C-alpha positions in Angstrom: 66.2 -36.4 3.9 66.6 -35.4 0.5 64.3 -32.9 -0.8 62.1 -32.8 -3.9 63.8 -33.4 -7.2 61.0 -31.8 -8.9 58.7 -29.9 -6.6 58.7 -26.0 -5.6 60.8 -25.0 -2.5 57.8 -24.8 -0.3 56.7 -28.2 -0.8 58.2 -30.5 1.9 58.0 -27.8 4.6 54.5 -26.7 4.9 54.1 -28.9 8.4 51.8 -27.0 10.9 50.9 -28.0 15.0 47.8 -26.1 15.9 46.6 -22.6 14.4 44.8 -23.0 11.4 44.8 -25.6 8.5 46.5 -24.4 4.8 43.8 -26.1 3.1 45.1 -26.9 -0.5 41.5 -26.3 -2.1 39.2 -24.1 -1.6 36.1 -24.5 1.2 35.7 -25.7 4.6 36.9 -28.8 4.9 36.7 -29.2 8.8 35.3 -32.6 10.0 32.5 -33.1 12.5 32.8 -35.3 15.2 30.8 -38.8 15.0 30.0 -38.6 18.1 29.0 -35.2 19.2 28.5 -33.8 15.6 30.3 -30.7 16.8 32.9 -29.2 14.6 36.6 -31.0 15.5 39.4 -28.7 16.2 42.7 -28.6 13.7 45.4 -30.5 15.4 48.2 -30.7 12.8 49.2 -31.1 9.1 51.9 -33.1 7.7 53.4 -32.1 4.4 54.6 -34.7 1.5 58.6 -35.3 2.6 60.2 -36.1 -0.6 60.1 -38.1 -3.8 59.9 -41.3 -1.7 57.4 -40.1 0.7 54.8 -38.1 -1.7 51.0 -38.0 -0.6 49.0 -38.0 -3.4 50.7 -35.5 -5.8 52.5 -33.6 -3.1 49.4 -33.2 -0.8 49.0 -32.6 2.7 47.8 -34.8 5.6 45.3 -33.1 8.1 44.7 -34.0 11.3 41.4 -33.3 13.8 40.3 -34.0 17.2 37.1 -33.7 19.3 38.5 -32.7 22.8 35.4 -33.6 24.4 34.8 -37.5 22.6 38.6 -37.9 22.1 37.8 -38.9 18.7 40.3 -38.3 15.5 39.5 -37.8 12.0 42.1 -37.6 9.4 42.3 -36.6 5.2 44.9 -36.4 2.6 44.2 -33.5 0.0 46.4 -32.3 -3.0 46.0 -29.5 -5.3 
């Protein structure tokens, strides 16, 4: 896919599986499981891809999972 025409080079390459989320805004945004109320585990972040697939002003989609309840949560954040 073609890269962004106007964004900096790192935008579109911030995908991550496991490890720690790279939050775009300051603060701890890790959700709690709605079932057991425990802090969820970071699973992945997906970056905006290009001008045609842009998430909320070149934002990131964050995905979390509770391995005990098998519940997921996700949200989009941008700068």
